[in-house]
N, C-alpha and C positions, 0 to 999 in steps of 0.2 A: 592588437594589445588594444582593450576599451580606454575611452575618454576618462580619466580620472576626474573631472569636474562637469559642471555643469552647462557647458558650453555644448551647443548644437553640433552633428556632425554634417560633414559636409555630406553628399549623394555621392556615391561612386562612378553613377553614371555619368555626373558633373566631371569628378576628376577624371574620368577616362579620357571622356571628349578632348580635355585638356591635355592628356597625355598627348595623346595623336596628334593633336596642331601643334607639341613641340617636338614629338619625332621625325611629323611633315616635314618642318621647316630645319630640321639639321640632313633633310633626307633618307631617312630610317623607315619609309612607308612598307618596303620591302620587308626590313624585320618585324614590323608591326605587322604586317598579315601573317609570317611563319608563325610566327609566335600566337597567332590565334583569334587579336583583336581585333584585325578586320576581316570580316567571314567573308567568304566567295574569293579573296584577293589573295591566298598563297599560292597564286603561282607568281607573283612577283620576285622579282630576282634579291638575294640579301647580300648587300652590299655594308657591313656594320664598317667597312672605312681602320683612318689609323687609331690607336689608344687615344692621340689628342680630340678626333673627336668624338670619341664618346665622354671622356671626359669634359667637353663643353655640353654634351647634350645632358647628363647628371648638374654641369653647376646652373644648365636652365630649368631641370626639373625641381627642385629645388632643395630644402634642408635634408632632408628625409632620405634624398638620393646621394647629398653631396657627403652627409656621415656613411651611407652604406659605402659607395667608394673610396672612403677614405678607411673603414674597416676592411674592402679588398686591396686597397692596398699593403696591407699586415699579413695581406695570406702569398705570401713569395711561393707557400707549397703547394697552391694554386695555380696560381698566374706568372707568368713570364717575365722577367728582369724587366723589357720595356714597356710592360703593362704595370708594372707596378710604380716604375720610375714617373710615367704620366699620372698615375693615380694622387700618388704622393703628392701635387701639385694641386691639387683641393681644397681650397682655400672655407673655413666656417667661419667666414668675414659677412655680416651684411651692414646694410645701411641704419645706421642707429634710429632710432623709432622716436618721435617729436616727444616731450614730457607729458601732451595735451595726451595723445593716443596712449600714456601707457597712465594713467592717473585714476581713470578709472576701474583697471585693475587692482590698481595700488590701493584705491579704498574702499575695496570689496574685499580682497584678501585681509585688511587691517581690522575690518569692522571697525572702523574712525576716523575721523579726518586726520588729514596727515599734521597736521599743526597739532594737534591730539598727543602723539607721538613722537615726531621730530622738530627740535626747534632750526634746522635747514636740512634741507634738501635740495641737493644739487641739480638741477634740471638738464645740466651734458652729462653724456654716461661718461664713466672711467672705459668701461669696454664694451663691445655690442658684439653677439652672434646670431647663431639661429633658434636658438632656443630662447636665451635670457639673454638680459641688461645690465650692467651693475652701473648704483649710482654712488655717491659719496652724499653722505649724512654727518648729523649730530644730534642723537637723543637727548632729549627735556633736561636729563641730567648732566649735560657735556661731554656725556660720550664719546669718540669717536668711532662711526662705523659704518660697515659697506653693504648696499642696500642691493639683492640679488631680485631679480622681480623677470616673471615670465613673459613672454611676449604676448598680445592677448591675439587667441584664434588659432595658434600653434598645436593646438589638443588635438582637433579638427582635421587638418591638416596630417599632421602626423599618423594622426589612425587612419583617413582614408588610403593613405599613401602607403600605409603595411599589409591593406585589404588588397590593395592593388597587386604589390610586389609580390604577396604569395599566389595572387591569380598567376602573374605574369612566370612567376618561377615552377607553377607547376605546369603549365603550358608547355614551357621551354624544354623540363626537364623531362617533358614524355617526347619530344621530337628532338632532341639534341643529347646524344650520348659523353658527351665533355659536360655538357651543363649538370648532367645526374652526375657525375665526378664530383663537383663541386659542391654537392648533399644541400640544395639550396633552402629543404626545408629546417635542417639540424642549424645552418648558417643564419637563416631569417628568424626562428626561434630564440636562438640569443640575443641575434639582433635588436627584438622587438623587447628583451628582457633589458639588454642596454639603455636602449630610449625610456621605457620607463623610467628606469630610475636616474633620468637623467631629466624627464620630465618634471618631476615629482622635487622639486626643490627640498621638503622637509627630509625626504629618503637620504639627500648631499650632507646634510647636517648630521643626519643620526650615523651616516657612514665616516664624515669627520671627526666626530665625538670618538665613537670604537676603537677607529685608530690611530688618533692622537691619546686615546688611553695608552696605549703600545709605545709610541715615540717618544712620550715624554720625560721615561725614565734613562733615555738614548742623550737627551738633550736638544730635540728635536719639536717646535713648537708647529701648534695648528690654530685658525682661528676660534673664540669661543661666540657660540650662538644667544645671540638674546629668543628663547625660546618662547615668553609672550607673541614674538612675532615671526615666527616661523610657522609655515603652511604648505601646500603643495604649490600656489604660485607666487610666494616669496619667502625669503630668506632675508634675517637681518643678522649682522657677524662684525665679529672684530675685528676695526681697521689696524691692520698691524702696522707699526715704524720698523721699517726695512725696508732694502734694496733689493729688486728682483736681479739675480740671478744674472740673467739676459743681461745686464747695464754691465754687468760687474766682467763678459764677458767681451761686448763690442769696446770695452772702455778698457781692457787689454790691463787691468790692473791684478799686483799682486796677492797673493793668496789662494790660490786657484790651488795650488795642491793640498791645503789642510781642507780646502771645500770641497773636493771631488771626491776626500776622504771620507767626513764625516755622512754625503749624501750617497755614495756607496754602500757605506754600511747601514744609512737608516732602511735605503731600498730591498737591500739583499735581505737584512732578518725583515722585515714585512712580510715576504714570500717564505722565506725557508719555516718561518716562526709561527707567526700571526695566524700568514694562508691571506688574509685580507690585504690590498696591496693598492695603493693610489697608483693608476693604471696609465696617467699621463703625467709625469715625472718630467715635462720640460723646462727647458730653465726661465719660463715664462711664471712656472706655477712654483717657482721658488725663491724664498728671500733670503738674505744675512740681514738680519736684525743687529739692533745697535750696539748688543752687548757679543755680537761675533758670529753666537748659534745661528740655527735653520731653522726655515716654517716652510711648510708645505702650504700647499693654498686651493682651492679649485677640487673639490671629492667628487665631481660631476662622473668620472669613469672611474670604477674600482672594479679590480679582479680579484675574483676568489677563488680560492683552490683547496678542495677537501683534503683530509688529511690522506686520505686513500691515494690520490692523483697525488701530492708530493711525496709520497710512499715509490710512487713510478715513477717520479722524477728521480728520487735518489736511486733506484732501482738502476735506470738507465743510467745517472753519471757514473755507478759503480761498475755497471759492466762495459763502459766505454773507456774505463781507465784500467780496468784489468782486461782490457783486449776481445772482451768474450761478446762477439759480433752475435751470436746465434741467439744469447740473450737480447741484445739490442734490438735484431729484426724481430722477437719476440714482442717484445714492450712499443714497436712502432705498428707490426699489423695488428698487436690489439685495439690500440687507440684507433687505427682506420677503420678496421672493422673489416678489411678487407680478408676473402681465404683464397681468390679465385688469382696468386700470385707465384713466380716461382722463387720459391723462400731458398734454395740455393744458388740463383743467380746475385738475388738480396745480398746475401751473405757475403756474399764474395766481393761485391760492390761496396758493402758496407768496410769490408775488411783492407781492402781497397784506399777506398777514404781514409779508414781511424791513421793505417799507417803515413799516409802522405802528415802527421802532425805529431809522430814518432820519434822520437828525441830532439822534437822543436824546441826552442825556448819561449815562455810562455807569454814574455813580454812582446814577442813577433807576432803574435797570432791574435787577431783580432775576431772578435764573437759574428760580426756582422760577417766575417771570411766563412767560418766556420758552417755559420747560418746556411748561407749562400750555398755551398756546398751540398749541404744537408739538404735540403728542399727541391736544390738541382735533382736530387737524387729519387726523390718522393714524388716530384711531377714523374719522371722517366715511369716508375712503378704503378702512375696515377693511387698515388696513396694520398692521404690529407690527415691535417694532422685536429685535432676535438678545438673547436673557440676558444675553449676557455685556456688553452694551452698556450693556442696564437697568439691569444692578448698577451700572455707569461713571456713570449719568449718577444711580441711589439715593448711593452715595457722592459725588459733587459737588454735591446736593442735599443731605445732612446738613452736607458742611463750610460750602456757603453759611449754612446756619440757627445752626450753630456760629461763626459768624467775625460775623455779623450781632448774635448777643448779646451776647459778647464788644465788640466795635465796632462799633455801629449806619452809623458812614458807608462801613466796610471795604467796596473793592472787588472782589470773587475774583478774577471777567472782566478787569478794567484790571492785577490781579497776574500775571496766567497770560502775557500779551503779551512781558514781559520773557524770563521764561522760554522759550516759544515762541521768541523770536529766539536765544536761549544753544542752543536745538537745530539752529533752522537754521546757526550759527556753527560749532558743532562738527561739522557735516555737509559742509560746506565747506570746514573748516579745511585745515592742514597736514596732520594727522591722518586726519582724515575724507580728503580727497585721496590721503593715501599705501592709505587701506584700501578705496577704490575703485579703485587703479592694481592692489594685488593682486588683487582681485577679476577686474578686466577681462583682467588678463596669463591669470589659470586660465581665465574665461569666451573667450578669444579662442582659446587652446590647444583647448579643445573643441569651439568655434565648426568650426577649422582640420579639425578632424578628422571634425565632419558635414559640413561644406561647403567641400570643396579650392576650389570654383570658385568663392565668394563674396569667399574670402578673397584667391584670386588677382587677382579685379576691383579689390579694394582696392588691392592693389599697383600697378596698373595707374595707376591714380586716383591713387597716390602718386607714380610715377615722370614723367607728365606733366602732372601741375599743371593737368587739365580733368578735369571731369566729366560724361562722353558722357549726353547725355538726348536720346532719342525722342520726338516729339510727334506726335499722329496729327490732320490735320488743318491749317488755318494758326495762328501760334500769334501776337501779338502781345509783343516782347520791351519792356519799362522801357529809355531811352533812359538814358545815365548823368546827364543831367541830372533823371531821373526825381526827382517832389519825394518818393515814397513809398518810397525808396531807404532800407533800413535801414543804421542808426548800425553798424558791426560791433561794437564796447564794448558797446554793447546786448544785441546779440546774444551775446558771450560772455559777458554775465553771465545771459541769461536761462537758456542752455544751462547752466552753473556749477549755475544756483539749484534745476532741472529735476533736471536729475542728483542734485543731493545729496537730493532729495526721494524721486526715486525707489531710490536705489541699495540700501538698506538691504532691501527685499521685491524689487527687479528687479534685479539686482547686473548683467546683461548690457547691459540699457540706460541705466540711472543712470549706470555705468560709463564707457559707449562716450560718452553725454552730457558728459559732465564733461571725457572728455578731449579730446571734439570743441571745448570752449570755445576753444583758442586758436588755432582754425584760421581767423572771422572775424579778429579782429586780426588774426592773422601775417599772414592773405593779403592786410589792408588796407595793412598794414606794409610787406609784398613789391612789392604796385602801388605804394606810393607810391614805391620805392626805383627800379622801372624809371621812372618817368615823370620822373625828375630827369634 
């Protein structure tokens, strides 16, 4: 990840020397030599020790290592439960910097003296983390704000550590098949992109504004930003007058069920409809305002699901609901990119897993339990989820833990069902069909230019009302009285729904399926008129 400002870079050799010193302090010289960091000493035994020992090492290595450990704590598809539990204890908490250490960064970022912008600036921070810390302040016009300031020197440290991580990951993957299974290049690329966004405080402001525009019609607030004082190293945002949900949980106040419902709807709709979502919606980042509405803050971590990825998730959910384990297998293998897998054995195990929940009461099933069993199966077959989906799963698990604490009987899975139905209604409603019609017209224009023969064939079918089919060998056609002849209305409905699901990402196929939905019912009506 390139640095995003004029701060000097730390030399990789200096940081490597520091890394080796820390590993030696934790008794991991053998691991360092095995990874090729200590040339000529690869004969030393490797003893990683307990997960807690590795957690202590990561904590000692600094913010990048801590954040990587936190990411790995969400990857139960890659690591066993004992490692996930240990890594989950990593906290991104640091000793706050004194105001004097931050003041040069604030002056440079503002481009003017602090007193020219703020009537008051609190020297003691509200919160401090490895990337930035937050201070309360008042603008010259009396507006109460919070000021987020990036810690000086963090950019070059992150840059040096990411370069070292890539080097270590390549060496480790070369020596360890188990490390190769973790796909460290893909994992680190996604990790670096996430850190890039978190380091750029203007990116956080833009994400908050973008997602906030989606949440506003749902009655969910997000802080407004003062864009004249927003940059890579600083952002100034509205100070919301409310109570953190964490305080409500600690005080065990009433109204938890109402808050849980609003929160769950917001998280699910962000994922299903918007595709961009708050990826760290823990109780400290959610407020209840004076009027009872909810507010989300701190958009440093944002998840993004492409329309294609959302459709893959829909496909998986539909396959699970329909107990179509072959399709579930197809999606999981597509996501993992693995081909050397016993498909039949995986399908049998998936069928057994789905069977465990068959007929169960939804309120008795926790997402954490479902995902835990799926992850165990993925580890058995050495499969891995793409990083964007791992982030989605993490967000859903945070959300479920949140609402279960607010209302132990809350069922977030059942809450998602009407939202999913709403998505389907949107796709097959007049607006969705209109969008599909426009896409169909555009797609047919491209199709005509690319394949005039195919369009001419379609015109002949339309004029004649007959579809010429050539069969090889003997063919047996069903009689009109055949018991398996399809109901044309069912065919129309099936084409409409299938087209709606596919239309967003496969516009040609989806729009043509929706357009063709009128054909079975129309053909049946014409046939009935001819018989009269």
